[in-house]
Structures are given as structure tokens and as C-alpha cells.
N, C-alpha and C positions, 0 to 999 in steps of 0.2 A: 313437542320439540325434534326434532328426528336426530339422533347421536348425531353429532361432530365427527366429522371424516377424518382418519388419522393422515393422508394426505388431500390434496388440494388437484384435481385433474382440469385440464383443459375440456370444455364442455361443446366446442366447434368441432366440424366434425373434421376428425384425424386420417388423413390423406395418407396415401403411404411413405413411408420412409423414404429418406435418401438414401440414394443410393451409394453414399458414403456410410450411411446407418446412422443411428441416433449419437446425439453428441449427452453425453454426463458429467455433469460438472457437480462436486463432491467438494464443497466450502464451510468452515464454521458462518459465514458470513450467507442471510437472507438476501436473493435478489429483489424482492421486494415487503417494503413495509405498510403495517398497517396504521392507518391517522381516521381519525376519529372527528364530524361536524357535525357539532351537534348529534341529534339522533344515526345518525348515516355514516357510514364508514366506508373506506373506502381503499384502494391501495395505487402506494406511489412505490417506483422503481427505487431503489438504494442507490442514493449518491456516487458517485466514484468509477474510474472508465472501464475496471471489468464487467461490473454488469452493466455497460452500457455497447461494449464490445460485443457480448457472450450472449445479448438477448435478442438479435435477431437473427443469429447463430440456430441457437436453440429453436426458435420457433420457426426457422427453416425446416429442421432436422427433427421434427417432433421429439422435443430436447427435455431431457430432465433435470431439475438441479435438486441435491440432495445438503441437507444443511440443516442444523440447529436449527429448533422450532421458535425461534424469533417472529417470522411471518405466521405460521397458519396457526401455532399455540403460544398459551401463553403458561408460564413456568410460574408457581408459588413462589416468594422470596424468602422463606423461613424452614414451607415444609422439609423432608427430604422424600418429596414425589412431586411429580409433574401433572398439573391441571389445567384444563382445557376449556375456554372459556367458551363456556355454551351459549351465548346471548351472541356470538354470532353468525351469522347463515352466511356460510361459506359456498354453497351451490351457487350464488347468487355472486359472485366475485369475479368472475370470467375470468381466469390468469389465463393468459397464453399457451402456456408448455405445464405441464406436470412441476410439480412442487412435494417433494419430499420430505417430510420433519425427520429427525433424528429423534427422539423423545432422551434427554438429561436428569436426570434430579438436580437437583440445588447444591448435594454434596459436591458431584463432578460438576458440575458448573463452577461452583468455586475455588476447585482443586486442580481440574483441569484447565478450564478457561484463567482465574483469574492468580493461580496457583503454578500449575508448571508451565506453562504455557506464556506466562508472561511475566513471573519473576523467576524465570530460568533460562528458555528459551531465547526471549524478545534478549536480555541483557546481554547474553554471552555473545550473542549471532550479532550485537553491536558493538564487543568487545567492551564492556562495562560489566568485568568480573567480580567486582565486590560490589554491583548490585543485586547477583544472583544469592536466590535464597537455597540455600542447598540440603538444611534441614529440618522442613515440612515432611514428616515420611509420610500422608495421607495424598500427595499430589501426586508422587507417579504412578500408584494405585488406579488414582481417577485421570490420569492420563492414560491409560490401557486402558480402561475401560469405557469411554469416550468414543478410544480409537478403534477398538472395537465394535462400537453399536456402530459406530458410524459403516465400520466396515460388513456389517451382517446385513444392512439396509442396502449397501450397495448391490451385496449377492443375492438378496432376494428379490428388488428390484431392478437388475438388471441381466445381460446375456451377454453370451461371447462376440455377438457381432455389434455390442455398441462402445462407442471410444469414450472410455472412463478416464479422466480428468480432475487428478485431485487439488487443490489448493492450499498452499503453505502449509506454515509452520505450526498450527497448531492440530495438524496430522498427518505429521510424520511414519506412523506406524499403521497408515491405514493400508500403503501399497500392500505390506509385505500379508497383512493380516486379511485383503482380498482375494490376493496369491494364492494362501494354504487353504482356503474354500476351495475357489474355480479357478484350476489353473493355468484355463486360457483366456482367460482374461483381456480382455488390451486395456494395458493399465499406464496411464503419463501422470509426471505430480510437475506442479510448479512450484519456487519457491521465490515470497513478492519479497524476502529481508537479506541480506548479506548470506553466502556463508561464509564465513570467518575460517583464517590459519590456521594450520593444524595446531601451531601451539595453545591457540586458542580455544578452539574445540577442543583436543584430548582433556580441557578441565572438567569436560561434563561427565558426570556419572551416568554408566551405562550407554557411552556413547554406542560402543558394539552393535547394541539393540536399536537406535537412533537408526548411524548407518544402512542396517539392515533391514532393517521399516523401510527405506525409499527403494534402495534396492530390490525391490519388489516389481520398482517398477519395468516398463519397458524404456521407457524416454524420462530422462530428468531434465530440466528446464530451470536456469537461474540468468541472471540477470547481463550478468559480463561475462568472457574469458577469464579474468581472472576467480571468478567465484567457480568458473569451470574447474580449472587446478589446486584451488584448494581442495573442492569436494574430491578430487582425484587422490591426490595426498591423503586427506583421511583417511581414504577407502584403503591405501596401498599400505599405508602407516601404520593401522589401528584393528586391518581385521590379515588372517591369518595366511600368509602366504599359500597355503594349502585349497584357500574355498574360492580366492580371487586372482585374476588378472587383469591388468591395466594394458590397453593398445592406445599407447598416449598423441601417437598420430591422429587416430578414425576419434579420441576423442570415445573409447568405451571400453564397458568395463564385462566380464565375460563371469558367469556365476550364476552355479546352480545348476549347468547347461545353455542360458539362456544368453545372448547378447545385450551388452542397458546399453544404452547409447546416453551420451550429457552432450550437452551443449547449451551453446549463450544464447538468450532471446531476449533485448530489453524492450523491454512494457512500455510505450507510452499513452499517447493521448488520442481522443475523435480531434484530432486537429483543425479541419473542418467545419465542425459542431462550433467548436470557439471563435476563431475566426466570425463565423456569417454572423454569429449572437455579437460578439466585438462589435459586426459594423453596423446592427442594428440601430433604427433614429432613438430606442428604449437605452439602451446602452450608452449610443455617445452623448442624450439629453445627462443621464445620470451623473458620467465623467467631468459634461461642464460645470454640472454644479459643484461635482467636488473641488475643479477647480477656483472654483472663485472662493470656495472655503478656506485651499489653505496658499491664495493670492499666488507671489510669485514664489513663492520657494520654493529650490529642489528640491525632491521627494526620495528618500528613501524607503525600502520597502523589502518587510522582512511577514511572510504568508507559513504557520509550521502550526500542527498540532503542538499542546501541552506536553512534551515528553522530553525527557535527558537527554536521549539523540539527536535532539535536533540544534542542540546550541546557543538553546536563544540566550541563557545570562552573560556567555560568554562574546555573541553577538550585543547585549544590551554594553557590557564593558568596551566594547571596539566603539562602539559609537560613544561613549565619556570620552575614552582617550582620541577621538577625531576633533572630539571641540574642545581639547587640549591642547592638540599640536598644531590645531587652523581654527585659531577663534575669530578670522572674520568671517567665518562661516554658519554662526551668531544668529541668527535670524531670517539666515539666506539661505538655508537648510533645512528639514527636520526629516525626525526620522517615524513610520510609523509599523508598528508591530500589533500582528491580528495574529494570536494564539486560538485557536478552539481548542475547549475542554475532552479529553479523555482519559476514562479509565478516573473517573471522577471521586468512585470509588476506595479507589488505595490510597490510604495513607501517603506515601513516597509522594506521591503526584498531590495529592492536596500540600505539602510539606512546599513539593518545587514551584505550587504557584504562588506560595505565602512567599518565598522568599526571590520569584518574577516583578511582585505585586511592590514588595520594599523594593526594589534593583530601581523599578521605574522611579518610582517615588526621591529615592535617594539623590537620581541623575536630573529627575527635572526640577527637585528643589535647591539642585548645588546652581543649576545652569540657566533657568527660566530668568526672563528678561523680558520687564512691562507683559504685555499680551501672548508673548510667544513662547510657546517647549519647547523642545527638542525632540522629550518622545511622545507618539499619540498612541495608548494601549490600549486595543478589545481586546475583552478576554467573553469571546462569542465563537459562533461556528457561524458562516458567512457563507448562504449560498452560491452558484457561480451568478445569478445576475447581479449580485451585491461587490462580489470579489472584481470581477471584471473592468468594471472602474478603476479602479485602487492600483490594478493591475496596468491599466493604460495614462494612467496618472503619474505612474510613477518614471521618476529619471533613472534610477537606478534600484533592483530587485538583489537581494541580498539574501542569497540561498544559502546557508553555513551550517548545516551537520555535521556533528563531529562522526556520525556513521549512519550509512544511509542506504539502502538495495537500487535505489534507483534513485526516488524524489521528482514526481510529477510538476511537486510546482515552478521549477524550473521552463520545464516546459512548456504548462499554462500563460506563463507569461512573457515567451518568445512566442507564442500562437495568438495571442493579443494586442501586439506590438504592431499594427497592423502599418502603424507611421514611421515602423524601424527607430523609431527614436527612443530607445532605451540601451541600456547595459546590463548583462546578469555578470554577479559577482557567484562565483560555486564555489564550494569545497571542494575540493580534490579525496576527501572520504567519500563520496557519493558516485553512485552507479553514475551517475548522470555525465561526470567528469568525463568519464571515457568516448564518450559519443561528442559532447556537445565542446570541442578544443576552442574555437571560438569566444567562450567564456573568457571572464579575465577569475582564473581557479586562484583561491588561495588556503590559506591554514588557517581554522578556524581557532584551531589554538595556540595561532602564534597574533596574540589582538592588536600590537603593533603594527602590526604586516597588513591586516586587514582596514585599518583605519589610513595605511596611506595607501592601500589600493582604492576604497572608496573614495579617497580623495583623487589619485588618478584619473578614477572612474568620473567625476565630476568633469577633469578636464577635457577627456578624449575632442578632439575633431568632431564635428558632425560625420562628415565624410566617413569616418574610420570608425564609429557608434552603426552608422547604418549600413556596412557590409561587413560586419560584423554578426548583427543582428537579421540582415537579410540571408547569409548563410545558415546561421542554424535556424532560421525559420523553415529554409529550403530542405535542410536534413528530417525534421519533426513530421514537415509535410508529406515528405516521402516513406519516412519510419514513421506511420501514425498505427494507434492504437489495432486497425484495418490487419494493417502491415503484419503486426504482430501474432493475433491471432491465426493469419494463415500459413504462416512463418513455423508457427508451434503445429499447426494441424497437418503440416504438409512433411514435417520433418517426425509428427507422431507416426503416416501411414509408413512412411521409412524404413522408421523403427520398427513397426509391427515387420512387415516384408523383410527385418534382414536381424529378425532373432533366432 
């Protein structure tokens, strides 16, 4: 067999690049994953709005996606080396654009990804300072080396005419590392999680290095204006005044002779795709079957990854209090909690799953009557085809993160409610709360208030429900994922012309 290539190239005829230049996405996550069907293998697009939105753009612009080697290679679980799967005929997979892998060692994966990114940056940026692990000294060197490898691959495989768009908290140092090797590269960065208030961010050791890493960008995008202000605060207060100048009016930073734009871009969903799917005969049939299963009960729904930032335990407690305060809803209302597994190798997440299992068992044990139980709990990932019927069934969606950069579940729920018959309860600590004003905003830490707001939502007159949902849907329709991509790229071009 011929040697496995280090990158997967588009094998169709490559046309002239779009006049706007080639778009290069740099992310930890790959856009396609390998699926085995017996002896055959195929590629499936990675689920999620980011890939769905950027995939056609990269096709149009002869794009390149640079990622950790999840798609084109496999990594040994225990060896400190990267291992290629020699049994895969990559030439036959016919990807629509080039994917370039970044080879990371097992040590780097453990300490860059599972370590620094997910036990320091993730909890700190979500305000869970007590959950941060600041003690494993192997994490920072691996974060440095992994980011440097990403930057090296970017420099090697791009030119100054490309538009390099770096994604998320795994790669905070990459912009500066690229800039050090290629001063004229066009570089943008988008953070998919919150940027915290400066009093929280300043807890992070080497915080100045993180800020300088981001300042290698020409454009820094965050979800909402509040995060923009927090970022400007951090730069202003934590870097020497001799290094940076902040222009609050134009939301930009003068640094090393360059002007860096900082702007809010609330990420969204593919509204049209979800609305069309929700209207399909297949989904309508699945929804009807669900309604028959749950009978005439009112339905509350929550769909989250099983992460401590999502407020699952707090939400379950609010359901217990709801039935305690409003016992007439026994047998008339039930709550469905869908929790998608995530980071299952991490002991803290394993412990949290046990706590949630116990909480569901305790509440159901105390409140169940005859064949009725108050909480239906599913611990597994649901594809969109299976999630949509639950969205369409639910009278109330409870989106209750303790902190969230945006939260797309809230937007997906509204997109699926083509009949306008639903109410969104939304944590005020989500980025989505700044956009979705017609939702019923809640403080997920105030358990009794959440229970009371759920009761209020179940009694909301039909006309008010429909008016709220209509307004929510129209806002999402106009500001969908394609609007997000286009507005970001417009701002990117402006940033380059004004740097």
C-alpha cells in the first residue's frame, strides 16, 4: 500500500481561487469524521453549526481546514507518538476541500486538550474558579507546544493572500505564533465560550501571555458586547500601558503598530434547515408518536451536554421544588432531561454523571405515582432528526446554564416551533439572553424563582405565547448562521484594510 498522506486534498479540479482569497479555518475539531460500515469506510460531516456554515464557504473558496488529526489520522492511546492508520485508502475519500492535520503526541493531547484547555481555560472562562486545576505543571508546556504546532502548520500551508480564521479556546496562542513567523498574514480569531470579567480572568497564571497570543489577530470576535468590554478591560488593566492603547469608541486596540478590531458576533444556527426538517413528514410522524407516548401531559424539556456549566443539577432541583409548590401538576406535567455525554474520560465528569443519576432517582422515587414519573432522563447523544420531535413536543424549553457563551439549543428550540406553541425559559447568564428578549429570563441559581417561572410559563395565554415565539423565530431567521459568517468575513476584510 502506498504511504498514507499527511494531508487529504481535494481531488476534483481546482478552479481559480475566489477573488476574496482562500479561507483557512484553524480549529481543534475536524470537519469530517471517519465512519466504518463493515469493511467500508466513509466520511461524515461533524455535527454542529460551525461546520455546517463554513463547509460550503470553504468549497466555494478552495478552502483549507487545519485541525488536530482526528479525521485524517489516528493517535495511539498510550504511546507518546502519533500513529497513522495504514489501512485507510485516503485517496478514495474525495473530500470537498483540503484538510491538513496537526500531529500531536499523546502527551500533548492529554495535557494540552484534557489538561490546560479543559481544566483551566474552560472552567475559568465559565466562572468556575474552584474547578480549575492550576497544579499540573505538564499542562502549560503541552499547551504551548500544541499551539506552536498549529501555528507552524498554518505558516507552512498558507500565504499572505489567505484569510486565516482561528477558532476557540484551545488555540489562544496561535495568532501571535503565526504573526511571529509571518508578519503580514491575515489573521482573525473567534472565541466560542464567554470571555470573563477581568476580576475572574486575572486569576489565570500567565494571563499576559494569553492576551498577547490573541493580539496577534487582526480581528477578535466574541459573542456579545459584554464580552468585548471584558476583553478590552483585561488588555487595558493587565498589559503595560506602554504596550497598548485602547479606543473604546471604535472598540479597537493599537498594539505593536497594528490596529486590532474587537467586535461582537452572536453565533447562530441554520434556521432554514431546521424549519424545513421540522416540517417534513418523517419528523411530523415521530412527533405524533412521541405525543402518543406522553399522553395529555404538559412537557418541559432540557437538552444539554453533561457539563457542570449547564446547570443540570440546579434545574432538576427546580423541578422538585415545582412539584412541591404546585402538587396539582403531578400526572399533568413531566420533565424530559436529555444529557449528551462529554469528556467521559475525565473523573470530574464521571462524578457529575453519578450525581445527576442519583438526583433523578431521588426525585422520581419521592414523587412517582402509579405509572407516572416526573422526570424522564436520557443519557446519550441525539442526532437532530431525533431531537426535533422533542423540541416540537415540548410546551416549555428550560435552558438553564450557569454560564454559557451563547447557547444554540435555545435557538434550535425556537426554530423547531413552527406552530408557535412553546415558551422558552432562558438563563440570563447565557450570551443568547442578550438577543432573545422575548424569552422568559431566569436566574438558574435561584431555584424557587425557576420553579415559579415554569408555573407562569405553563399558564401563559396562547396569544402571548405565540407572539413571543413569533418574535424569537423572526430574529433568529434574520440572524442565522449564514448571517454570522458573512458579517464576520465583512468585518475581517474591514480589519485588514484598517490595520
